VMD Tcl script that draws the C-alpha trace (Angstrom):
set ca {
  {6.59 -2.10 -2.74}
  {5.54 -3.15 -6.20}
  {6.21 -0.93 -9.20}
  {9.18 0.84 -7.63}
  {11.62 -0.58 -10.20}
  {13.27 -3.60 -8.54}
  {12.79 -5.93 -11.50}
  {13.85 -3.28 -14.01}
  {17.08 -2.63 -12.10}
  {17.82 -6.37 -11.83}
  {17.22 -6.82 -15.57}
  {19.49 -3.90 -16.37}
  {22.28 -5.25 -14.16}
  {21.89 -8.68 -15.76}
  {21.84 -7.38 -19.33}
  {24.93 -5.27 -18.75}
  {26.94 -8.18 -17.36}
  {25.61 -11.52 -18.64}
  {28.09 -11.70 -21.54}
  {30.94 -11.98 -19.02}
  {29.63 -15.35 -17.84}
  {29.06 -18.77 -19.38}
  {25.51 -19.52 -20.55}
  {24.48 -22.57 -18.53}
  {20.82 -22.67 -19.56}
  {21.53 -22.82 -23.30}
  {18.31 -20.94 -23.98}
  {16.11 -23.77 -22.72}
  {13.76 -23.19 -19.79}
  {13.63 -26.17 -17.45}
  {10.69 -27.00 -15.23}
  {11.52 -27.41 -11.55}
  {8.88 -28.97 -9.31}
  {10.32 -28.50 -5.81}
  {12.83 -26.45 -3.87}
  {15.12 -29.45 -3.29}
  {15.07 -30.37 -6.98}
  {15.90 -26.79 -7.87}
  {18.86 -26.70 -5.49}
  {20.20 -29.97 -6.89}
  {19.92 -28.88 -10.54}
  {21.47 -25.48 -9.88}
  {24.28 -27.07 -7.89}
  {25.05 -29.51 -10.70}
  {25.08 -26.73 -13.29}
  {27.09 -24.16 -11.36}
  {29.58 -26.06 -9.20}
  {33.04 -24.51 -9.47}
  {31.90 -22.10 -12.19}
  {31.86 -18.31 -12.11}
  {28.20 -17.50 -12.66}
  {25.71 -14.66 -12.63}
  {22.33 -15.59 -11.14}
  {19.35 -13.21 -11.11}
  {16.25 -14.20 -9.15}
  {13.19 -11.96 -9.12}
  {10.53 -11.58 -6.42}
  {11.78 -14.07 -3.82}
  {9.05 -14.18 -1.19}
  {9.86 -16.66 1.58}
  {12.71 -17.41 3.95}
  {13.21 -21.02 2.82}
  {13.80 -19.90 -0.76}
  {16.09 -17.13 0.39}
  {18.24 -19.39 2.58}
  {18.52 -21.93 -0.24}
  {19.72 -19.25 -2.64}
  {22.35 -17.92 -0.27}
  {23.50 -21.47 0.41}
  {24.70 -21.57 -3.21}
  {27.66 -19.40 -2.25}
  {29.34 -22.42 -0.68}
  {30.01 -24.07 -4.05}
  {30.15 -21.14 -6.50}
  {33.46 -20.01 -7.96}
  {34.93 -16.72 -6.64}
  {33.66 -13.79 -8.69}
  {30.14 -15.19 -8.99}
  {27.26 -12.79 -8.42}
  {23.73 -13.40 -7.14}
  {21.10 -10.70 -7.67}
  {17.87 -11.07 -5.70}
  {14.80 -8.85 -5.69}
  {12.21 -9.09 -2.94}
  {9.39 -7.06 -1.44}
  {10.16 -8.40 2.02}
  {12.96 -6.60 3.82}
  {12.90 -8.97 6.79}
  {14.29 -11.80 4.61}
  {17.56 -9.90 4.35}
  {17.98 -9.06 8.02}
  {19.17 -12.55 8.94}
  {22.08 -12.30 6.48}
  {24.31 -9.41 7.50}
  {27.00 -10.31 4.96}
  {24.65 -9.57 2.05}
  {24.80 -6.17 0.42}
  {21.29 -4.73 0.56}
  {20.11 -1.90 -1.67}
  {16.72 -0.38 -0.95}
  {15.18 0.97 -4.14}
  {14.01 4.52 -3.65}
  {11.43 6.35 -5.69}
  {12.40 8.87 -8.34}
  {12.89 12.47 -7.29}
  {10.53 15.16 -8.54}
  {12.55 16.08 -11.63}
  {13.12 12.44 -12.61}
  {9.44 11.70 -12.05}
  {8.34 14.63 -14.19}
  {10.66 13.54 -17.01}
  {9.48 9.92 -16.98}
  {5.84 11.01 -16.81}
  {6.39 13.44 -19.70}
  {7.90 10.77 -21.95}
  {4.67 8.79 -21.61}
  {2.18 11.67 -21.55}
  {3.80 13.93 -24.17}
  {6.44 11.75 -25.88}
  {9.08 14.29 -24.84}
  {11.13 14.92 -21.65}
  {8.97 17.80 -20.39}
  {5.25 18.70 -20.30}
  {3.67 20.31 -23.33}
  {2.92 24.00 -23.36}
  {0.23 24.88 -20.84}
  {0.36 21.47 -19.14}
  {3.01 22.00 -16.45}
  {0.49 22.98 -13.75}
  {-1.67 20.00 -14.70}
  {1.27 17.59 -14.70}
  {2.76 18.39 -11.31}
  {-0.20 17.18 -9.17}
  {-0.24 13.89 -11.07}
  {3.49 13.44 -10.59}
  {3.22 14.22 -6.89}
  {0.41 11.70 -6.50}
  {2.63 8.97 -7.96}
  {5.24 9.56 -5.26}
  {8.20 8.57 -7.42}
  {6.84 5.13 -8.39}
  {7.89 4.50 -12.02}
  {5.02 2.13 -12.82}
  {2.43 4.67 -11.69}
  {4.11 7.45 -13.68}
  {4.10 5.29 -16.80}
  {0.49 4.15 -16.42}
  {-0.93 7.59 -15.62}
  {1.20 9.28 -18.28}
  {0.07 6.84 -20.96}
  {-3.58 7.20 -19.94}
  {-3.41 10.99 -20.44}
  {-1.46 10.98 -23.70}
  {-3.21 13.06 -26.34}
  {-6.03 14.11 -24.00}
  {-7.43 17.65 -23.84}
  {-6.90 19.89 -20.82}
  {-10.46 19.39 -19.55}
  {-9.87 15.62 -19.44}
  {-6.73 16.25 -17.40}
  {-8.65 18.45 -14.97}
  {-11.24 15.73 -14.48}
  {-8.49 13.17 -13.97}
  {-7.00 15.27 -11.18}
  {-10.23 14.79 -9.24}
  {-10.11 11.01 -9.63}
  {-6.45 10.00 -9.36}
  {-7.13 7.31 -6.77}
  {-9.69 5.70 -9.10}
  {-7.46 5.92 -12.19}
  {-4.66 4.01 -10.42}
  {-6.97 1.11 -9.55}
  {-5.96 -0.79 -12.70}
  {-2.51 -2.11 -13.47}
  {-0.75 -0.17 -10.70}
  {-2.97 -1.46 -7.91}
  {-2.87 -5.01 -9.26}
  {0.90 -4.93 -8.76}
  {0.63 -3.37 -5.30}
  {-2.11 -5.84 -4.36}
  {0.34 -8.76 -4.52}
  {1.96 -7.67 -1.26}
  {-1.41 -7.16 0.43}
  {-2.77 -10.54 -0.68}
  {0.24 -12.32 0.83}
  {-0.56 -11.00 4.33}
  {-2.21 -13.04 7.07}
  {-5.85 -12.09 7.71}
  {-4.97 -10.21 10.91}
  {-2.42 -8.05 9.12}
  {-4.77 -7.44 6.19}
  {-7.40 -6.02 8.54}
  {-4.79 -3.95 10.36}
  {-3.46 -2.55 7.07}
  {-6.97 -1.54 6.00}
  {-7.65 0.17 9.33}
  {-4.42 2.14 9.05}
  {-5.01 3.02 5.40}
  {-8.49 4.32 6.21}
  {-7.96 5.97 9.58}
  {-4.44 6.08 10.98}
  {-2.03 7.41 8.36}
  {-0.41 10.49 9.85}
  {-1.33 9.45 13.41}
  {1.26 8.82 16.13}
  {2.22 5.18 16.53}
  {1.51 5.13 20.29}
  {-1.96 6.62 19.85}
  {-2.77 4.28 16.98}
  {-1.55 1.28 18.98}
  {-3.71 2.21 21.96}
  {-6.86 2.44 19.85}
  {-6.15 -0.63 17.72}
  {-5.23 -2.78 20.73}
  {-8.69 -2.00 22.10}
  {-10.09 -3.23 18.79}
  {-8.52 -6.63 19.42}
  {-5.42 -6.29 17.25}
  {-1.93 -7.46 18.16}
  {-0.92 -4.03 16.94}
  {2.82 -3.86 17.61}
  {3.44 -7.24 15.97}
  {1.17 -6.39 13.05}
  {2.75 -2.99 12.48}
  {6.20 -4.57 12.39}
  {4.98 -7.14 9.86}
  {3.70 -4.32 7.63}
  {6.98 -2.42 7.99}
  {8.95 -5.56 7.08}
  {6.90 -5.87 3.89}
  {7.41 -2.21 3.03}
  {3.68 -1.52 3.34}
  {4.07 0.91 6.23}
  {6.66 3.38 7.48}
  {7.16 4.70 11.02}
  {8.62 8.18 10.78}
  {11.92 8.05 12.66}
  {11.51 11.59 14.01}
  {7.86 12.04 14.99}
  {6.86 8.34 15.20}
  {3.83 8.85 12.99}
  {2.51 6.05 10.79}
  {2.89 6.82 7.10}
  {2.43 4.89 3.89}
  {2.86 5.67 0.22}
  {-0.13 7.47 -1.27}
  {-0.62 4.65 -3.78}
  {-0.74 2.07 -0.99}
  {-3.34 4.10 0.85}
  {-5.31 4.42 -2.39}
  {-5.11 0.65 -2.80}
  {-6.36 0.02 0.75}
  {-9.29 2.38 0.37}
  {-10.00 0.93 -3.07}
  {-10.31 -2.53 -1.52}
  {-12.93 -1.15 0.87}
  {-14.87 0.52 -1.95}
  {-14.93 -2.80 -3.81}
  {-16.92 -4.31 -0.91}
  {-19.97 -2.32 -2.03}
  {-19.27 0.09 -4.90}
  {-22.70 1.72 -4.87}
  {-23.66 1.60 -1.18}
  {-21.06 2.85 1.37}
  {-23.35 1.74 4.21}
  {-22.58 -1.88 3.36}
  {-18.80 -1.44 3.55}
  {-16.71 -2.37 6.58}
  {-15.15 1.08 6.80}
  {-16.43 4.52 5.81}
  {-14.81 7.92 6.06}
  {-15.39 11.61 5.45}
  {-18.17 12.34 2.95}
  {-19.35 8.74 2.72}
  {-19.51 8.50 6.53}
  {-21.48 11.73 6.74}
  {-23.95 10.53 4.10}
  {-24.37 7.17 5.80}
  {-25.36 8.88 9.04}
  {-27.59 11.49 7.42}
  {-29.43 9.03 5.19}
  {-29.61 6.24 7.79}
  {-28.06 3.70 5.42}
  {-25.59 2.13 7.85}
  {-25.57 -1.64 8.38}
  {-24.02 -4.15 10.76}
  {-21.15 -4.50 8.32}
  {-19.60 -1.16 9.30}
  {-16.64 -1.56 11.68}
  {-15.38 2.01 11.72}
  {-16.01 5.57 10.61}
  {-13.99 8.73 10.20}
  {-15.94 11.96 10.09}
  {-15.19 15.55 9.22}
  {-17.37 17.33 11.75}
  {-18.09 20.44 9.63}
  {-19.89 18.15 7.18}
  {-22.26 17.19 9.97}
  {-22.95 20.63 11.45}
  {-23.69 22.55 8.25}
  {-27.37 22.04 8.88}
  {-27.87 22.67 12.60}
  {-31.47 21.59 12.44}
  {-30.65 18.14 11.11}
  {-30.66 15.28 13.56}
  {-28.50 12.25 13.17}
  {-29.91 8.98 14.37}
  {-28.61 5.48 14.16}
  {-30.39 2.65 12.41}
  {-27.90 -0.06 13.09}
  {-28.08 -3.32 15.01}
  {-29.16 -3.57 18.66}
  {-26.55 -6.22 19.38}
  {-25.23 -5.42 22.85}
  {-21.87 -7.03 22.26}
  {-20.94 -4.86 19.29}
  {-18.31 -2.21 19.83}
  {-17.52 0.11 16.95}
  {-14.16 1.87 17.00}
  {-14.07 5.32 15.52}
  {-11.66 8.07 14.64}
  {-13.01 11.53 13.92}
  {-11.56 14.91 13.10}
  {-12.87 18.24 14.34}
  {-12.01 21.69 13.09}
  {-9.33 21.82 15.78}
  {-8.16 18.30 14.83}
  {-9.16 17.09 18.31}
  {-10.05 13.45 18.68}
  {-13.77 12.91 19.07}
  {-15.78 9.81 19.80}
  {-19.32 8.93 18.89}
  {-21.47 7.02 21.36}
  {-24.82 5.42 20.65}
  {-27.21 6.07 23.53}
  {-30.14 3.81 24.55}
  {-32.57 6.10 22.73}
  {-30.75 5.48 19.45}
  {-29.63 9.12 19.42}
  {-25.97 9.47 18.46}
  {-24.19 11.69 20.98}
  {-20.84 13.38 20.31}
  {-18.38 13.22 23.19}
  {-15.15 15.25 23.19}
  {-11.80 13.58 23.80}
  {-12.98 9.98 23.48}
  {-11.84 7.51 20.91}
  {-14.52 4.89 20.62}
  {-18.08 4.26 19.59}
  {-19.89 1.81 21.84}
  {-23.23 0.16 21.24}
  {-25.12 0.78 24.46}
  {-28.46 -0.42 25.79}
}
mol new
graphics top color blue
foreach p $ca { graphics top sphere $p radius 0.5 }
foreach p [lrange $ca 0 end-1] q [lrange $ca 1 end] { graphics top cylinder $p $q radius 0.2 }
display resetview
């Protein structure tokens, strides 16, 4: 994923070793207009020489194969450093050493955050309890720690407390722009699948999620594997639940909020408080493709009645995930009288009548 430190590590490795190799570029950047032209120029410059090559953010198999083909003419002792967001590019080349960049641990994260938020290796007096939730939200991603730390530098405690309530919004700037690169490179099918998972299926079992999403028309198993290959999704090896980094989930939900910042009823997906408000205030539109509800929000006022004001299109089928107090799966079905009826142990919302 973006912001985890791949480029920084590659730069560090390059800077620590470049002096051992001959400078072939002579400080002049050369424009290359095609892959074949690039291969030819690199081959001419590096043939039979011991070289260090660092290539950042390689994103397709053709580029990757061309780079690894260089090994045929490079002098022994040459090194090629490649960074990529796409793990599947490496799987076809078993003789490559692959290093998966992991996030910082809690202590490392707190130190990096503190350097940016306090200009020292630890939180200022009275700020430890305020710092830890921010650090945990960043999940070990250096870029997020730097951005959030810098944004809170010199701020009073009450500003910090307010920030804790809006961490997903605060990270919508530079951090999410970096993360968005991976999302934007997806095919449309996988984009929609990612957004469904980010909004509704994180923490859900893969088999259950696949069953529901297949009914929604997704090629779920293929799509999930594509997301895993691009490090946008993780399948827990022990309990088979779908998980993703908190910042990636924030990004996905942020994309949905951008669809209609002021009116959740015009978004494609709504959840929790927004979903409850949409139903109570009758502001839903045909745009909505899914909801996730916290039932206690809906039953606080037993006298209130929830009705639907959506389309009468008979062919529409709205998929829904809901959570009850007992965490049981609940479905919501629209009856012919436009009264929304809750049904236990179902997974879908159908437009009926």
